[in-house]
TIRO-6394 format. One line per 4 residues: their letters; for each residue x negated, y negated, z of C-alpha. Coordinates in nm, 3 decimals. Example, Ala and Ser with C-alpha at 12.3 -4.5 7.8 and 13.67 -1.06 7.14 Angstrom:
! residues 2
AS) -1.230,0.450,0.780  -1.367,0.106,0.714
***
This chain:
! residues 514
MYIA) 0.047,0.014,0.005  -0.098,-0.348,-0.086  0.027,-0.677,0.025  -0.086,-1.034,-0.039
TNIP) -0.098,-1.347,0.125  -0.106,-1.735,0.069  -0.304,-1.808,0.383  -0.536,-1.714,0.638
LLDS) -0.332,-1.509,0.864  -0.406,-1.473,1.258  -0.652,-1.223,1.438  -0.334,-1.046,1.618
TLAL) -0.151,-0.991,1.231  -0.470,-0.881,1.084  -0.506,-0.595,1.356  -0.146,-0.512,1.270
IKNE) -0.199,-0.470,0.933  -0.562,-0.295,0.959  -0.383,-0.007,1.242  -0.093,0.034,0.962
QVNL) -0.364,0.080,0.695  -0.240,-0.167,0.440  -0.511,-0.356,0.219  -0.467,-0.721,0.219
GQID) -0.583,-0.916,-0.022  -0.600,-1.356,-0.051  -0.415,-1.525,-0.303  -0.692,-1.773,-0.514
QDLS) -0.926,-1.601,-0.327  -0.976,-1.217,-0.367  -0.674,-1.241,-0.637  -0.466,-1.463,-0.881
WSEA) -0.105,-1.525,-0.888  -0.096,-1.336,-1.180  -0.271,-1.039,-1.032  -0.077,-1.068,-0.700
STKA) 0.265,-1.068,-0.891  0.174,-0.675,-1.089  -0.073,-0.542,-0.855  0.104,-0.616,-0.483
DGLL) 0.342,-0.404,-0.334  0.433,-0.677,-0.072  0.378,-1.093,-0.059  0.324,-1.214,0.227
LSAG) 0.423,-1.594,0.212  0.413,-1.958,0.358  0.593,-2.260,0.206  0.345,-2.477,0.013
SELP) 0.435,-2.525,-0.364  0.700,-2.280,-0.601  0.648,-1.925,-0.681  0.515,-1.928,-1.020
DMVY) 0.726,-1.772,-1.296  0.528,-1.480,-1.274  0.616,-1.357,-0.998  0.966,-1.323,-1.083
EAHG) 0.902,-1.189,-1.462  0.589,-0.945,-1.419  0.841,-0.651,-1.328  0.546,-0.490,-1.186
QLAA) 0.576,-0.287,-0.856  0.675,-0.588,-0.642  0.916,-0.454,-0.386  0.928,-0.700,-0.134
IGLL) 0.806,-1.087,-0.015  0.805,-1.153,0.360  0.819,-1.520,0.388  0.660,-1.697,0.715
NRDE) 0.906,-2.027,0.726  1.249,-2.088,0.595  1.175,-2.310,0.295  1.408,-2.381,0.005
RLLD) 1.142,-2.548,-0.214  0.957,-2.208,-0.206  1.139,-1.997,-0.422  1.425,-1.861,-0.617
VPRA) 1.672,-1.630,-0.436  1.912,-1.547,-0.675  1.634,-1.468,-0.931  1.411,-1.274,-0.681
TGAG) 1.736,-1.057,-0.573  1.798,-1.033,-0.979  1.425,-0.940,-1.044  1.480,-0.667,-0.736
ILLL) 1.241,-0.826,-0.502  1.390,-0.819,-0.123  1.330,-1.107,0.075  1.263,-1.140,0.413
EPLR) 1.311,-1.446,0.644  1.175,-1.455,1.031  1.483,-1.353,1.280  1.315,-1.347,1.605
GESA) 0.991,-1.494,1.604  1.051,-1.838,1.621  1.330,-1.802,1.860  1.164,-1.819,2.186
SQAD) 0.978,-2.123,2.055  1.296,-2.300,1.934  1.458,-2.238,2.278  1.132,-2.424,2.436
FILM) 1.207,-2.715,2.244  1.530,-2.732,2.309  1.498,-2.708,2.679  1.258,-2.985,2.657
KILT) 1.509,-3.195,2.471  1.746,-3.172,2.737  1.509,-3.233,2.999  1.398,-3.553,2.864
EART) 1.758,-3.684,2.770  1.861,-3.607,3.069  1.581,-3.826,3.238  1.595,-4.095,2.970
GKYD) 1.829,-4.356,2.795  2.065,-4.617,2.890  2.234,-4.360,3.120  2.115,-4.264,3.486
PVEL) 1.909,-3.987,3.503  2.089,-3.678,3.575  2.031,-3.345,3.759  2.052,-3.021,3.522
AGKR) 2.189,-2.823,3.749  2.568,-2.726,3.740  2.627,-2.943,3.417  2.833,-2.727,3.138
LGIL) 2.564,-2.622,2.816  2.778,-2.495,2.571  2.641,-2.338,2.238  2.774,-2.234,1.896
GFGP) 2.633,-1.975,1.668  2.527,-1.639,1.882  2.174,-1.550,1.720  1.841,-1.471,1.841
TAKE) 1.788,-1.843,1.948  2.107,-1.911,2.135  2.018,-1.615,2.318  1.702,-1.716,2.432
VARR) 1.851,-2.068,2.535  2.097,-1.923,2.784  1.840,-1.746,2.933  1.613,-2.050,2.963
AKAF) 1.944,-2.219,3.076  1.962,-2.023,3.377  1.661,-2.088,3.546  1.794,-2.473,3.526
GLQV) 2.104,-2.348,3.697  2.284,-2.473,3.400  2.648,-2.298,3.320  2.657,-2.178,2.990
VLSS) 2.944,-2.174,2.774  3.011,-1.916,2.486  3.226,-1.985,2.163  3.478,-1.672,2.197
EECS) 3.502,-1.724,1.762  3.129,-1.615,1.760  3.056,-1.426,2.067  3.218,-1.118,2.270
RVQA) 3.333,-1.116,2.624  3.065,-0.805,2.654  2.746,-1.046,2.495  2.918,-1.340,2.716
ELYD) 2.872,-1.129,3.064  2.507,-1.066,2.969  2.419,-1.451,3.047  2.646,-1.489,3.334
AEIL) 2.815,-1.720,3.043  3.203,-1.810,3.030  3.337,-1.767,2.704  3.599,-2.025,2.576
PTID) 3.775,-2.081,2.232  3.574,-2.356,2.032  3.810,-2.637,2.091  3.793,-2.619,2.435
LLVS) 3.444,-2.550,2.489  3.369,-2.897,2.285  3.585,-3.095,2.531  3.466,-2.928,2.868
VDIL) 3.051,-2.952,2.810  2.797,-3.167,2.901  2.550,-3.067,2.659  2.633,-2.946,2.302
VNLQ) 2.388,-2.713,2.117  2.481,-2.629,1.764  2.271,-2.315,1.632  2.556,-2.208,1.336
TQAA) 2.435,-2.153,1.024  2.667,-2.197,0.700  2.671,-1.875,0.625  2.868,-1.841,0.967
AGEG) 3.059,-2.170,1.002  3.112,-2.234,0.624  2.994,-2.569,0.493  3.073,-2.905,0.702
RFGK) 3.273,-2.747,0.933  3.157,-3.014,1.206  3.247,-3.334,1.179  3.423,-3.642,1.333
DDIQ) 3.722,-3.432,1.477  3.488,-3.243,1.676  3.251,-3.524,1.776  3.528,-3.718,1.915
LLRE) 3.609,-3.392,2.116  3.291,-3.457,2.326  3.272,-3.567,2.618  3.135,-3.993,2.683
GAIF) 2.748,-3.951,2.694  2.745,-3.539,2.648  2.421,-3.451,2.434  2.397,-3.306,2.112
IHLG) 2.124,-3.115,1.986  2.137,-2.957,1.631  1.918,-2.680,1.469  2.005,-2.474,1.196
DPQV) 2.141,-2.507,0.891  2.198,-2.908,0.812  2.516,-2.865,0.551  2.736,-2.718,0.823
LRMN) 2.776,-3.045,0.907  2.980,-3.324,0.762  2.667,-3.552,0.714  2.857,-3.875,0.621
EVVR) 3.112,-3.817,0.890  2.831,-3.789,1.155  2.651,-4.068,0.998  2.956,-4.284,1.028
ALDW) 3.005,-4.161,1.453  2.612,-4.299,1.494  2.704,-4.595,1.310  3.014,-4.651,1.521
GYLD) 2.903,-4.596,1.849  3.069,-4.216,1.919  2.785,-4.043,1.876  2.476,-4.196,2.095
RFII) 2.291,-3.913,2.232  2.222,-3.731,1.910  1.916,-3.505,1.874  1.881,-3.284,1.540
DLPP) 1.585,-3.072,1.405  1.574,-3.103,0.972  1.441,-2.817,0.791  1.183,-2.885,0.518
GYDS) 1.283,-3.041,0.238  1.526,-3.281,0.368  1.321,-3.583,0.382  1.604,-3.855,0.265
LHEV) 1.822,-3.719,0.501  1.567,-3.767,0.768  1.504,-4.129,0.679  1.880,-4.239,0.671
LSRY) 1.914,-4.054,1.037  1.610,-4.201,1.198  1.737,-4.549,1.150  1.984,-4.480,1.398
IGEA) 1.794,-4.197,1.638  1.449,-4.247,1.553  1.194,-3.974,1.684  1.543,-3.760,1.840
CTIA) 1.541,-3.679,1.442  1.237,-3.438,1.343  1.128,-3.210,1.096  1.023,-2.821,1.137
AAGN) 0.906,-2.979,1.456  1.166,-2.675,1.703  0.970,-2.395,1.575  0.597,-2.565,1.537
TLEA) 0.344,-2.384,1.771  0.058,-2.157,1.772  0.302,-1.873,1.950  0.548,-1.932,1.704
RRSI) 0.363,-1.887,1.480  0.204,-1.573,1.567  0.518,-1.390,1.672  0.660,-1.497,1.282
EKEM) 0.343,-1.373,1.122  0.382,-1.023,1.348  0.723,-1.018,1.289  0.678,-1.072,0.915
ARDL) 0.369,-0.808,0.819  0.570,-0.568,1.057  0.890,-0.630,0.857  0.709,-0.639,0.530
IQAL) 0.521,-0.271,0.580  0.814,-0.104,0.702  1.051,-0.198,0.428  0.797,-0.155,0.156
RGQA) 0.796,0.210,0.332  1.175,0.227,0.262  1.319,0.152,0.618  1.569,-0.079,0.736
VDSA) 1.521,-0.411,0.830  1.697,-0.655,1.016  1.543,-0.938,0.889  1.619,-0.877,0.489
INIP) 1.856,-1.150,0.332  1.946,-1.032,-0.008  2.066,-0.763,0.079  2.414,-0.682,0.279
RLRL) 2.263,-0.616,0.688  2.414,-0.334,0.830  2.359,-0.298,1.244  2.164,-0.046,1.407
AERR) 2.437,0.168,1.452  2.659,0.115,1.099  2.304,0.231,0.935  2.307,0.559,1.102
AQAP) 2.651,0.639,1.059  2.699,0.565,0.721  2.355,0.636,0.594  2.466,0.974,0.437
WLRL) 2.747,0.811,0.297  2.581,0.512,0.141  2.332,0.821,0.009  2.617,1.019,-0.111
ATLL) 2.728,0.702,-0.313  2.395,0.663,-0.503  2.435,1.041,-0.570  2.776,0.959,-0.723
GQML) 2.692,0.670,-0.944  2.378,0.874,-1.056  2.632,1.153,-1.171  2.870,0.895,-1.344
GARL) 2.591,0.684,-1.477  2.450,1.031,-1.660  2.801,1.072,-1.789  2.791,0.746,-1.970
DRPP) 2.584,0.634,-2.275  2.684,0.226,-2.157  2.804,0.066,-1.844  3.153,0.115,-1.823
KQVT) 3.391,-0.174,-1.790  3.611,-0.093,-1.458  3.481,0.147,-1.171  3.660,0.224,-0.846
LYGG) 3.578,0.351,-0.564  3.774,0.547,-0.271  3.739,0.615,0.049  3.935,0.898,0.192
SEAP) 4.081,0.988,0.533  3.716,1.181,0.630  3.497,0.859,0.566  3.411,0.609,0.818
DLNE) 3.485,0.260,0.804  3.235,0.150,0.539  3.047,-0.113,0.508  3.183,-0.262,0.133
EALW) 2.883,-0.506,0.033  2.639,-0.180,0.092  2.844,0.117,-0.031  2.861,-0.118,-0.358
AAFL) 2.488,-0.171,-0.410  2.414,0.211,-0.325  2.638,0.306,-0.562  2.576,0.064,-0.835
EGLA) 2.180,0.144,-0.796  2.299,0.527,-0.821  2.475,0.410,-1.157  2.217,0.178,-1.282
HGLG) 1.933,0.495,-1.271  2.164,0.727,-1.440  2.251,0.506,-1.745  1.865,0.499,-1.765
EARV) 1.782,0.161,-1.600  1.516,0.275,-1.375  1.394,-0.114,-1.300  1.722,-0.154,-1.093
NRVS) 1.722,-0.101,-0.724  1.957,-0.141,-0.448  1.841,-0.528,-0.380  1.957,-0.611,-0.782
ARHW) 2.205,-0.345,-0.854  2.523,-0.616,-0.793  2.326,-0.858,-0.979  2.273,-0.604,-1.268
ADEA) 2.657,-0.515,-1.266  2.763,-0.884,-1.282  2.538,-0.921,-1.598  2.680,-0.580,-1.726
GIDR) 3.051,-0.717,-1.685  3.114,-0.414,-1.449  3.501,-0.497,-1.294  3.446,-0.323,-0.924
HWQA) 3.751,-0.236,-0.724  3.746,-0.042,-0.358  4.039,0.129,-0.239  3.952,0.258,0.145
ASQR) 4.169,0.496,0.345  4.291,0.635,0.014  4.510,0.933,-0.022  4.202,1.134,-0.160
PDGL) 4.095,1.460,-0.032  3.775,1.354,-0.141  3.553,1.167,0.156  3.433,0.938,-0.131
SAAA) 3.523,0.946,-0.479  3.429,0.700,-0.797  3.628,0.671,-1.128  3.566,0.475,-1.406
STIR) 3.693,0.383,-1.702  3.569,0.436,-2.041  3.684,0.484,-2.436  3.669,0.892,-2.324
GSLE) 3.937,0.836,-2.069  3.847,0.813,-1.689  3.538,1.039,-1.564  3.557,1.092,-1.199
VGGS) 3.310,1.236,-0.902  3.392,1.331,-0.588  3.240,1.414,-0.296  3.203,1.431,0.066
IRHQ) 2.971,1.454,0.389  2.976,1.792,0.602  2.723,1.873,0.896  2.552,1.564,0.722
TIQL) 2.511,1.749,0.389  2.623,1.620,0.076  2.869,1.855,-0.092  3.049,1.768,-0.420
TRLD) 3.389,1.837,-0.461  3.533,1.700,-0.770  3.453,1.662,-1.124  3.749,1.459,-1.326
QFRF) 4.029,1.689,-1.236  3.808,1.962,-1.121  3.838,2.058,-0.789  3.540,2.242,-0.591
TAEP) 3.291,2.281,-0.301  2.913,2.251,-0.402  2.611,2.161,-0.333  2.388,1.916,-0.528
TAHL) 2.093,2.009,-0.701  1.810,1.879,-0.965  1.975,2.039,-1.275  2.300,2.138,-1.302
LLVP) 2.518,2.221,-1.616  2.849,2.160,-1.660  3.082,2.378,-1.890  3.440,2.320,-1.922
HANR) 3.596,2.624,-2.059  3.922,2.806,-2.138  4.008,3.006,-1.818  4.053,3.393,-1.947
PGMV) 3.812,3.666,-1.903  3.467,3.679,-2.011  3.417,3.363,-2.028  3.103,3.306,-1.722
GQVG) 2.944,3.620,-1.864  2.913,3.482,-2.181  2.734,3.175,-2.029  2.535,3.370,-1.814
TLLG) 2.388,3.626,-2.085  2.307,3.309,-2.311  2.135,3.133,-2.019  1.950,3.458,-1.948
ARQV) 1.818,3.531,-2.307  1.711,3.171,-2.317  1.481,3.242,-2.018  1.684,2.998,-1.789
NIRG) 1.735,3.111,-1.461  2.107,3.028,-1.231  2.018,2.935,-0.898  2.440,2.947,-0.810
MVLG) 2.748,2.893,-0.956  3.081,2.781,-0.842  3.421,2.795,-1.080  3.680,2.466,-1.070
QKEE) 4.033,2.427,-1.103  4.230,2.207,-1.225  4.456,2.066,-0.902  4.777,2.166,-1.160
ARDI) 4.693,2.264,-1.523  4.548,2.642,-1.498  4.444,2.702,-1.876  4.097,2.465,-1.870
ALMW) 3.854,2.596,-1.557  3.466,2.458,-1.503  3.120,2.622,-1.448  2.902,2.426,-1.185
IMLD) 2.609,2.628,-1.279  2.283,2.562,-1.104  1.987,2.587,-1.284  1.582,2.588,-1.200
KAPN) 1.525,2.389,-1.507  1.675,2.165,-1.755  1.837,2.292,-2.069  1.714,2.208,-2.429
EDLL) 1.966,2.074,-2.667  1.963,2.392,-2.889  2.098,2.551,-2.601  2.356,2.293,-2.480
AEIT) 2.460,2.330,-2.865  2.449,2.699,-2.861  2.697,2.723,-2.541  2.916,2.464,-2.758
ALNG) 2.937,2.734,-3.039  3.125,3.038,-2.828  3.435,3.067,-2.795  3.670,2.889,-2.558
MIQP) 3.397,2.675,-2.468  3.403,2.272,-2.415  3.144,2.010,-2.454  2.899,2.110,-2.167
EYIF) 2.729,1.863,-1.990  2.368,1.880,-1.813  2.316,1.616,-1.536  1.966,1.585,-1.339
LPSE) 1.955,1.469,-1.021  1.657,1.307,-0.853  1.447,1.493,-0.558  1.530,1.184,-0.337
LLSP) 1.899,1.201,-0.316  1.825,1.580,-0.234  1.612,1.538,0.017  1.731,1.658,0.393
MD) 1.881,1.378,0.623  1.759,1.379,0.990
***
């Protein structure tokens, strides 16, 4: 494994990379950007200039990029996603430093300004946005005797109890706190959710600190509140790239408006570097990491429960793709009663990766699968808790009609249960020969004799029947090797045989599950 970086890394990060037996290269010293794009498995990058086009266009082995800081100017996320590059952003590393920054600002504001100094003990601290930084703030707040209040729309009662926190509806929180810390992100809160109506709910003299995505705020209303004196204890730390907004806000609140100051400590950098290096290595080894931003995120418990079903989704996609000569116009996935409550985004990413590979699109991966499907114009539908007996099934609309495949998970093992209208139970193998035929005596013997004469060993065979009509049956034949085109033609020529299909399934989809 080879990782390239564009900055000198700290000794602690270098030690971690060395212990993992990963090779490291320095961009612009050991190798050029062109070489990094085509030779490196992963990049560990800090914001500087935009990534060159060759990173997105090289189509080499570059699989993942770990970002040491959040900067929209560094890369084009949709473009990287379309290129199948997994992106990782800091999740935990800077949280402690951000929490220290927030408490420092609270202490400073409580003892200075036009209001009389106040003791923090007993004051109410409200937190919006319950992520890693919020948890660190809540821990520190307890040490100062602050009463922590969390929003019921973002935090469960069980989580609140861990921090001895009160939980309230957001409106009740806003009207009751002495200090408000807003850590919401755009994805969680919605663009421009927080504005004048929320500001006017705050108590006179309340301290308002905002970290995170500035787009959460309706900024024109914030500026108006500052201009009219409704918000005279406002502190905000902006991400890089918001220089013009910093200039505007600084006219009102001076040094209380900063850019990227909250996580700008050596301790934060050390934590972020190690976090990103560790997660990047794990991601390159095929492990799921929470810091990934351009694939569906699953909690640990979800990953464990859904991993077998996502494997099944990929396998069904591979089978369906192998039966097609072009991307289908429409695909429907059905979740049966046996399937758990599956994450729809993760399910589609897994299925579409398999579908693309079955169609010969080897460059498509789980990161780029949905982008590929959008580009191919595939209309997608999901039906959870369907009445179908299969745990999970997929149907594609084609000029041949509807093609279907289905399967389930039993005892941590994939079992295939449907091919079009045929029902059966079989385990998948690498080489599958599917032979629809007239349902009459002697048909299986004809195929077996022909395969034996051509030195093709049958590992196993299962017969499938239609649910209603019994005139046509299916031989599901597991082979030791792929049949050639001449053999398929000979089978087709046998009396009563319908066009056979050969499907190859890659070994990574057939390996035992943990």
